[in-house]
Every structure is written in structure tokens, then in C-alpha cells.
A tleap script that builds the chain and sets N, CA, C and O, in Angstrom:
source leaprc.protein.ff14SB
mol = sequence {
  NMET GLY GLY ASN GLU SER ASP GLY TYR TYR
  CYS THR ILE CYS GLY GLY ILE PRO PRO ASP
  LYS ILE ASN ILE LYS ARG ILE LEU VAL ASP
  ASP LYS GLU THR GLY ILE ASP GLN LEU ASP
  TRP ILE ILE ASP GLU VAL ARG LYS LEU ASN
  LEU THR ASP ASP THR VAL ILE ILE GLU GLU
  LEU LEU LYS ARG THR LYS ALA LEU ASN TYR
  VAL PRO THR LYS LYS THR LYS GLU TYR SER
  GLU ALA LEU LEU ARG GLU TYR GLN LYS PRO
  GLY GLY CGLU
}
set mol.1.N position { 171.455 51.129 40.259 }
set mol.1.CA position { 171.207 50.905 39.153 }
set mol.1.C position { 170.019 51.421 38.601 }
set mol.1.O position { 168.915 51.274 39.124 }
set mol.2.N position { 170.259 52.099 37.418 }
set mol.2.CA position { 168.951 52.517 36.498 }
set mol.2.C position { 168.484 51.665 35.165 }
set mol.2.O position { 169.314 50.963 34.588 }
set mol.3.N position { 167.603 51.723 34.864 }
set mol.3.CA position { 167.342 51.148 33.306 }
set mol.3.C position { 166.080 50.262 33.414 }
set mol.3.O position { 165.470 50.353 34.479 }
set mol.4.N position { 165.551 49.344 32.392 }
set mol.4.CA position { 164.798 47.868 32.706 }
set mol.4.C position { 164.983 47.379 31.524 }
set mol.4.O position { 165.744 47.835 30.671 }
set mol.5.N position { 164.064 46.124 31.407 }
set mol.5.CA position { 164.517 44.926 31.075 }
set mol.5.C position { 164.817 45.431 29.092 }
set mol.5.O position { 165.871 45.181 28.508 }
set mol.6.N position { 163.651 46.113 28.461 }
set mol.6.CA position { 163.600 46.354 27.151 }
set mol.6.C position { 165.027 47.751 27.070 }
set mol.6.O position { 165.660 47.800 26.016 }
set mol.7.N position { 165.256 48.379 27.777 }
set mol.7.CA position { 166.401 49.276 27.740 }
set mol.7.C position { 167.459 49.237 27.918 }
set mol.7.O position { 168.170 50.153 27.505 }
set mol.8.N position { 167.947 48.248 28.548 }
set mol.8.CA position { 169.003 48.058 29.224 }
set mol.8.C position { 169.128 48.486 30.652 }
set mol.8.O position { 168.262 49.212 31.139 }
set mol.9.N position { 170.317 48.015 31.460 }
set mol.9.CA position { 170.386 48.555 32.679 }
set mol.9.C position { 171.688 49.229 32.754 }
set mol.9.O position { 172.603 48.676 32.144 }
set mol.10.N position { 172.081 50.856 33.694 }
set mol.10.CA position { 172.687 50.837 33.785 }
set mol.10.C position { 173.384 51.399 35.121 }
set mol.10.O position { 172.471 51.316 35.943 }
set mol.11.N position { 174.358 51.857 35.698 }
set mol.11.CA position { 174.834 52.392 36.702 }
set mol.11.C position { 174.629 53.841 36.837 }
set mol.11.O position { 175.167 54.638 36.068 }
set mol.12.N position { 173.668 54.285 38.041 }
set mol.12.CA position { 173.211 55.463 38.303 }
set mol.12.C position { 174.412 56.023 38.166 }
set mol.12.O position { 174.367 56.914 37.318 }
set mol.13.N position { 175.828 55.833 38.799 }
set mol.13.CA position { 176.780 56.487 39.362 }
set mol.13.C position { 177.276 57.030 38.074 }
set mol.13.O position { 177.116 58.147 37.582 }
set mol.14.N position { 177.827 56.131 37.698 }
set mol.14.CA position { 178.888 56.102 36.203 }
set mol.14.C position { 178.471 55.851 34.728 }
set mol.14.O position { 179.084 56.053 33.680 }
set mol.15.N position { 177.139 55.308 34.995 }
set mol.15.CA position { 176.477 55.135 33.421 }
set mol.15.C position { 176.851 53.590 32.976 }
set mol.15.O position { 176.222 53.106 32.034 }
set mol.16.N position { 177.943 52.749 33.691 }
set mol.16.CA position { 178.582 51.568 32.956 }
set mol.16.C position { 177.444 50.602 33.409 }
set mol.16.O position { 176.489 50.786 34.163 }
set mol.17.N position { 177.871 49.486 32.685 }
set mol.17.CA position { 176.998 48.183 33.213 }
set mol.17.C position { 177.088 48.055 34.840 }
set mol.17.O position { 178.099 48.433 35.432 }
set mol.18.N position { 176.407 47.716 35.254 }
set mol.18.CA position { 176.218 47.163 36.722 }
set mol.18.C position { 176.639 46.075 36.909 }
set mol.18.O position { 176.025 45.314 36.162 }
set mol.19.N position { 177.612 45.362 37.705 }
set mol.19.CA position { 178.185 44.570 38.024 }
set mol.19.C position { 177.472 43.163 38.209 }
set mol.19.O position { 178.008 42.067 38.039 }
set mol.20.N position { 176.163 43.405 38.588 }
set mol.20.CA position { 175.476 41.962 38.787 }
set mol.20.C position { 175.155 41.840 37.314 }
set mol.20.O position { 175.203 40.626 37.112 }
set mol.21.N position { 174.845 42.458 36.143 }
set mol.21.CA position { 174.483 42.372 34.963 }
set mol.21.C position { 175.250 41.750 33.838 }
set mol.21.O position { 174.869 41.303 32.756 }
set mol.22.N position { 177.000 41.885 34.647 }
set mol.22.CA position { 177.837 41.268 33.588 }
set mol.22.C position { 178.061 39.418 33.541 }
set mol.22.O position { 178.137 38.814 34.611 }
set mol.23.N position { 178.113 38.960 32.731 }
set mol.23.CA position { 178.108 37.409 32.756 }
set mol.23.C position { 179.155 36.954 31.829 }
set mol.23.O position { 178.962 36.498 30.702 }
set mol.24.N position { 180.606 37.177 32.591 }
set mol.24.CA position { 181.981 36.895 32.038 }
set mol.24.C position { 181.952 35.271 31.794 }
set mol.24.O position { 181.441 34.610 32.698 }
set mol.25.N position { 182.466 34.566 30.632 }
set mol.25.CA position { 182.967 33.371 30.231 }
set mol.25.C position { 184.450 33.215 30.028 }
set mol.25.O position { 184.678 33.717 28.927 }
set mol.26.N position { 185.413 32.828 30.478 }
set mol.26.CA position { 186.710 32.888 30.035 }
set mol.26.C position { 186.860 31.453 29.027 }
set mol.26.O position { 186.333 30.385 29.338 }
set mol.27.N position { 187.701 31.664 27.740 }
set mol.27.CA position { 187.512 30.766 27.045 }
set mol.27.C position { 188.958 30.927 25.992 }
set mol.27.O position { 189.074 32.043 25.487 }
set mol.28.N position { 189.818 30.111 25.713 }
set mol.28.CA position { 191.383 30.535 25.186 }
set mol.28.C position { 191.249 30.711 23.864 }
set mol.28.O position { 190.864 29.828 23.097 }
set mol.29.N position { 191.606 32.033 23.491 }
set mol.29.CA position { 191.575 32.797 22.439 }
set mol.29.C position { 193.319 32.699 21.936 }
set mol.29.O position { 194.115 33.410 22.549 }
set mol.30.N position { 193.712 31.999 21.065 }
set mol.30.CA position { 195.165 31.965 20.370 }
set mol.30.C position { 195.922 31.763 21.730 }
set mol.30.O position { 196.607 32.709 22.119 }
set mol.31.N position { 195.855 30.364 22.666 }
set mol.31.CA position { 196.173 30.483 23.998 }
set mol.31.C position { 196.353 30.988 24.979 }
set mol.31.O position { 197.117 30.457 25.785 }
set mol.32.N position { 195.618 32.386 25.320 }
set mol.32.CA position { 195.537 33.299 26.200 }
set mol.32.C position { 193.826 33.324 26.563 }
set mol.32.O position { 192.894 33.547 25.791 }
set mol.33.N position { 193.800 33.006 28.048 }
set mol.33.CA position { 192.377 33.291 28.224 }
set mol.33.C position { 191.982 34.571 28.205 }
set mol.33.O position { 192.740 35.449 28.617 }
set mol.34.N position { 190.414 34.932 27.596 }
set mol.34.CA position { 189.963 35.798 27.404 }
set mol.34.C position { 188.322 35.646 27.976 }
set mol.34.O position { 187.533 34.700 27.986 }
set mol.35.N position { 188.240 37.064 28.437 }
set mol.35.CA position { 186.560 36.771 28.845 }
set mol.35.C position { 186.095 37.315 27.926 }
set mol.35.O position { 186.641 38.234 27.315 }
set mol.36.N position { 184.817 36.750 27.636 }
set mol.36.CA position { 183.649 36.901 26.639 }
set mol.36.C position { 181.938 37.132 27.099 }
set mol.36.O position { 181.131 36.203 27.116 }
set mol.37.N position { 181.548 38.801 27.517 }
set mol.37.CA position { 180.596 38.848 28.061 }
set mol.37.C position { 179.431 38.280 27.327 }
set mol.37.O position { 179.188 38.628 26.171 }
set mol.38.N position { 178.387 37.030 28.258 }
set mol.38.CA position { 177.720 36.796 27.538 }
set mol.38.C position { 177.420 35.408 26.442 }
set mol.38.O position { 176.515 35.056 25.685 }
set mol.39.N position { 178.487 34.997 26.785 }
set mol.39.CA position { 178.938 33.968 25.498 }
set mol.39.C position { 177.825 32.602 25.902 }
set mol.39.O position { 177.864 31.777 24.989 }
set mol.40.N position { 176.988 32.241 26.891 }
set mol.40.CA position { 176.175 31.409 26.782 }
set mol.40.C position { 175.276 31.760 26.246 }
set mol.40.O position { 174.776 31.034 25.387 }
set mol.41.N position { 174.665 33.155 26.586 }
set mol.41.CA position { 173.616 33.349 25.711 }
set mol.41.C position { 173.506 34.093 23.796 }
set mol.41.O position { 172.613 34.366 22.994 }
set mol.42.N position { 175.152 34.147 23.858 }
set mol.42.CA position { 175.522 33.716 22.513 }
set mol.42.C position { 175.240 32.819 21.463 }
set mol.42.O position { 174.686 32.962 20.373 }
set mol.43.N position { 175.873 31.632 22.185 }
set mol.43.CA position { 175.911 29.994 21.780 }
set mol.43.C position { 174.456 29.786 21.692 }
set mol.43.O position { 173.982 29.404 20.622 }
set mol.44.N position { 173.540 30.044 22.930 }
set mol.44.CA position { 172.083 29.339 22.810 }
set mol.44.C position { 171.499 30.280 21.658 }
set mol.44.O position { 170.774 29.663 20.877 }
set mol.45.N position { 171.634 31.441 21.424 }
set mol.45.CA position { 170.944 32.413 20.309 }
set mol.45.C position { 170.935 31.636 18.815 }
set mol.45.O position { 169.975 31.365 18.093 }
set mol.46.N position { 172.769 31.311 18.576 }
set mol.46.CA position { 172.887 30.697 17.514 }
set mol.46.C position { 172.303 29.577 17.605 }
set mol.46.O position { 171.306 29.593 16.883 }
set mol.47.N position { 172.433 28.562 18.160 }
set mol.47.CA position { 172.116 27.480 18.444 }
set mol.47.C position { 170.438 27.423 18.069 }
set mol.47.O position { 169.992 26.276 18.034 }
set mol.48.N position { 169.494 28.482 17.796 }
set mol.48.CA position { 168.446 27.938 18.052 }
set mol.48.C position { 168.142 28.548 16.358 }
set mol.48.O position { 166.973 28.604 15.976 }
set mol.49.N position { 169.045 28.892 15.614 }
set mol.49.CA position { 169.186 28.854 14.258 }
set mol.49.C position { 169.018 27.634 13.362 }
set mol.49.O position { 168.619 27.505 12.204 }
set mol.50.N position { 169.475 26.748 14.324 }
set mol.50.CA position { 169.843 25.312 13.960 }
set mol.50.C position { 170.690 25.024 12.678 }
set mol.50.O position { 170.505 24.053 11.944 }
set mol.51.N position { 171.753 26.100 12.479 }
set mol.51.CA position { 172.880 26.154 11.277 }
set mol.51.C position { 173.725 24.820 11.320 }
set mol.51.O position { 174.094 24.324 12.385 }
set mol.52.N position { 174.019 24.247 10.010 }
set mol.52.CA position { 174.884 23.243 10.295 }
set mol.52.C position { 175.961 23.597 9.259 }
set mol.52.O position { 176.407 22.601 8.689 }
set mol.53.N position { 176.397 24.568 8.941 }
set mol.53.CA position { 177.410 25.141 8.118 }
set mol.53.C position { 178.307 26.289 9.284 }
set mol.53.O position { 177.946 27.301 9.884 }
set mol.54.N position { 179.733 25.458 9.210 }
set mol.54.CA position { 180.421 26.268 10.240 }
set mol.54.C position { 180.730 27.662 9.881 }
set mol.54.O position { 180.653 28.626 10.642 }
set mol.55.N position { 181.038 27.671 8.815 }
set mol.55.CA position { 181.042 29.253 8.182 }
set mol.55.C position { 180.102 30.128 8.544 }
set mol.55.O position { 180.163 31.307 8.893 }
set mol.56.N position { 179.206 29.358 8.405 }
set mol.56.CA position { 177.582 30.661 8.530 }
set mol.56.C position { 177.716 30.722 10.191 }
set mol.56.O position { 177.539 31.842 10.668 }
set mol.57.N position { 177.996 29.690 11.084 }
set mol.57.CA position { 177.984 29.418 12.630 }
set mol.57.C position { 179.028 30.406 13.276 }
set mol.57.O position { 179.020 30.856 14.422 }
set mol.58.N position { 179.836 30.610 12.363 }
set mol.58.CA position { 181.211 31.481 12.774 }
set mol.58.C position { 180.574 32.692 12.454 }
set mol.58.O position { 180.444 33.271 13.532 }
set mol.59.N position { 180.009 33.535 11.370 }
set mol.59.CA position { 179.758 34.540 11.050 }
set mol.59.C position { 178.817 34.983 12.320 }
set mol.59.O position { 178.948 36.020 12.971 }
set mol.60.N position { 177.683 33.790 12.550 }
set mol.60.CA position { 176.769 34.422 13.662 }
set mol.60.C position { 177.368 34.825 14.801 }
set mol.60.O position { 177.367 35.937 15.328 }
set mol.61.N position { 178.050 33.478 15.239 }
set mol.61.CA position { 178.758 33.615 16.542 }
set mol.61.C position { 179.485 35.031 16.457 }
set mol.61.O position { 178.892 35.810 17.202 }
set mol.62.N position { 180.560 35.638 15.813 }
set mol.62.CA position { 180.975 36.723 15.654 }
set mol.62.C position { 180.209 38.114 16.180 }
set mol.62.O position { 180.412 38.953 17.057 }
set mol.63.N position { 179.042 37.834 14.961 }
set mol.63.CA position { 178.065 38.798 15.033 }
set mol.63.C position { 177.777 39.339 16.347 }
set mol.63.O position { 177.892 40.519 16.678 }
set mol.64.N position { 177.426 38.450 17.002 }
set mol.64.CA position { 176.725 38.672 18.521 }
set mol.64.C position { 177.860 39.042 19.295 }
set mol.64.O position { 177.799 40.079 19.955 }
set mol.65.N position { 178.961 38.292 19.307 }
set mol.65.CA position { 180.256 38.989 19.882 }
set mol.65.C position { 180.626 39.875 20.042 }
set mol.65.O position { 180.814 40.303 21.181 }
set mol.66.N position { 180.932 40.642 18.802 }
set mol.66.CA position { 180.675 41.922 18.588 }
set mol.66.C position { 180.051 43.017 18.943 }
set mol.66.O position { 180.523 44.120 19.218 }
set mol.67.N position { 179.120 42.707 18.926 }
set mol.67.CA position { 177.776 43.512 19.681 }
set mol.67.C position { 178.143 43.830 20.624 }
set mol.67.O position { 178.286 45.003 20.968 }
set mol.68.N position { 178.461 42.549 21.473 }
set mol.68.CA position { 178.513 42.601 23.384 }
set mol.68.C position { 180.070 43.214 23.683 }
set mol.68.O position { 180.325 44.082 24.517 }
set mol.69.N position { 180.876 42.656 22.942 }
set mol.69.CA position { 182.594 42.598 23.502 }
set mol.69.C position { 183.635 43.007 21.861 }
set mol.69.O position { 183.453 42.878 20.650 }
set mol.70.N position { 184.849 43.596 22.863 }
set mol.70.CA position { 185.876 44.157 21.555 }
set mol.70.C position { 186.423 42.754 21.189 }
set mol.70.O position { 186.766 41.816 21.908 }
set mol.71.N position { 186.395 42.919 19.745 }
set mol.71.CA position { 187.036 41.551 19.273 }
set mol.71.C position { 187.983 42.197 18.060 }
set mol.71.O position { 187.549 42.593 16.978 }
set mol.72.N position { 189.526 42.214 18.536 }
set mol.72.CA position { 190.237 42.906 17.491 }
set mol.72.C position { 190.209 42.682 16.383 }
set mol.72.O position { 189.831 41.548 16.087 }
set mol.73.N position { 190.610 43.690 15.180 }
set mol.73.CA position { 190.315 42.983 13.899 }
set mol.73.C position { 191.171 41.779 13.440 }
set mol.73.O position { 190.748 40.952 12.632 }
set mol.74.N position { 192.556 41.723 14.075 }
set mol.74.CA position { 193.814 40.737 14.049 }
set mol.74.C position { 193.718 39.826 14.484 }
set mol.74.O position { 194.448 38.876 14.199 }
set mol.75.N position { 192.784 39.785 15.332 }
set mol.75.CA position { 192.736 38.493 15.864 }
set mol.75.C position { 191.082 37.825 15.569 }
set mol.75.O position { 190.554 36.924 16.219 }
set mol.76.N position { 190.559 38.486 14.531 }
set mol.76.CA position { 189.102 37.535 13.981 }
set mol.76.C position { 189.204 36.352 14.181 }
set mol.76.O position { 188.531 35.673 14.957 }
set mol.77.N position { 190.171 35.974 13.398 }
set mol.77.CA position { 190.692 34.002 13.081 }
set mol.77.C position { 190.320 33.666 14.320 }
set mol.77.O position { 189.288 33.105 14.687 }
set mol.78.N position { 191.309 34.081 14.990 }
set mol.78.CA position { 191.208 33.180 16.486 }
set mol.78.C position { 190.417 33.128 17.268 }
set mol.78.O position { 190.340 32.147 18.007 }
set mol.79.N position { 189.458 34.307 17.368 }
set mol.79.CA position { 188.274 34.455 18.203 }
set mol.79.C position { 187.103 33.351 17.248 }
set mol.79.O position { 186.210 32.772 17.865 }
set mol.80.N position { 187.246 33.188 15.835 }
set mol.80.CA position { 186.628 32.726 15.148 }
set mol.80.C position { 186.717 31.000 15.657 }
set mol.80.O position { 185.747 30.274 15.872 }
set mol.81.N position { 187.834 30.714 15.741 }
set mol.81.CA position { 187.993 29.472 16.130 }
set mol.81.C position { 187.945 29.166 17.454 }
set mol.81.O position { 188.103 27.976 17.725 }
set mol.82.N position { 187.767 29.943 18.370 }
set mol.82.CA position { 187.764 29.731 19.653 }
set mol.82.C position { 186.304 29.348 20.105 }
set mol.82.O position { 185.918 28.355 20.721 }
set mol.83.N position { 185.474 30.636 19.523 }
set mol.83.CA position { 184.182 30.695 19.398 }
set mol.83.C position { 183.456 28.912 18.976 }
set mol.83.O position { 183.027 28.065 19.760 }
set mol.84.N position { 183.528 28.880 17.977 }
set mol.84.CA position { 183.482 27.733 17.165 }
set mol.84.C position { 183.837 26.157 18.362 }
set mol.84.O position { 182.983 25.292 18.559 }
set mol.85.N position { 184.972 26.138 18.873 }
set mol.85.CA position { 185.273 25.251 19.781 }
set mol.85.C position { 184.571 25.337 20.352 }
set mol.85.O position { 184.016 24.258 20.562 }
set mol.86.N position { 183.871 26.716 21.191 }
set mol.86.CA position { 183.003 26.284 22.425 }
set mol.86.C position { 181.380 26.163 22.135 }
set mol.86.O position { 180.506 25.929 22.969 }
set mol.87.N position { 181.224 26.385 20.727 }
set mol.87.CA position { 179.680 26.110 20.505 }
set mol.87.C position { 179.961 24.408 20.177 }
set mol.87.O position { 179.137 23.691 20.745 }
set mol.88.N position { 180.603 23.949 19.664 }
set mol.88.CA position { 180.683 22.828 19.453 }
set mol.88.C position { 180.752 21.740 20.683 }
set mol.88.O position { 180.652 20.522 20.541 }
set mol.89.N position { 180.931 22.390 21.828 }
set mol.89.CA position { 181.367 21.511 22.954 }
set mol.89.C position { 179.868 20.771 23.105 }
set mol.89.O position { 178.770 21.301 22.929 }
set mol.90.N position { 180.172 19.306 23.506 }
set mol.90.CA position { 179.040 18.519 23.876 }
set mol.90.C position { 178.395 19.214 25.154 }
set mol.90.O position { 179.068 19.794 26.007 }
set mol.91.N position { 176.654 19.052 25.194 }
set mol.91.CA position { 175.906 19.368 25.797 }
set mol.91.C position { 175.837 20.952 26.275 }
set mol.91.O position { 175.451 21.473 27.322 }
set mol.92.N position { 176.362 21.469 25.088 }
set mol.92.CA position { 176.332 23.140 25.340 }
set mol.92.C position { 177.354 23.904 26.550 }
set mol.92.O position { 177.231 25.065 26.943 }
set mol.93.N position { 178.281 22.998 26.962 }
set mol.93.CA position { 178.961 23.952 28.299 }
set mol.93.C position { 179.835 24.608 27.605 }
set mol.93.O position { 180.570 25.428 28.154 }
savepdb mol mol.pdb
quit
């Protein structure tokens, strides 16, 4: 593994993300189990903003999710609903 904390880590063989750096959580998006990398981090970062408006919360969740994961344009609404559901779970689970 190459890289560092500030520049990111990468596999020295293929250049991809090292397996030990992938943190995928599965959630239901449009009734299909879908993996979202770094979901716990995404939710934690949005919680730190102390937002109260669901529309703004969804925007922030989507912005961070799209930076780290592929979100099909045609499924944006479904991803929005699923991400908000996860965000609103009691205890941040």
C-alpha cells in the first residue's frame, strides 16, 4: 500500500483503493441492498452541521455520497430517501 493520510492511500500494484481502506455499509435503496462506502463517516459529517431542514440534509448527504460512490442520476430520489432514513435512525446506527 502506498500513500498517506493527507493524500489518500492506494494499492501499489493496481492503483486502486486498498481492501483494508474500504468501509462499505449496505442499505436498501429502492428495495435493493446497495453498498455505500464510508456511509458512517458521511452521516457523522452531516450531523456535525446541526441541520434541521430535511431538504438541506439530503443535499449534504448526497454531495458526500456522490464524492465517494456512484449514484445513478435516475436513482437520485431513491438514494435521497434511503440516505435520509439512515441519517434519521436513532442512535446514529
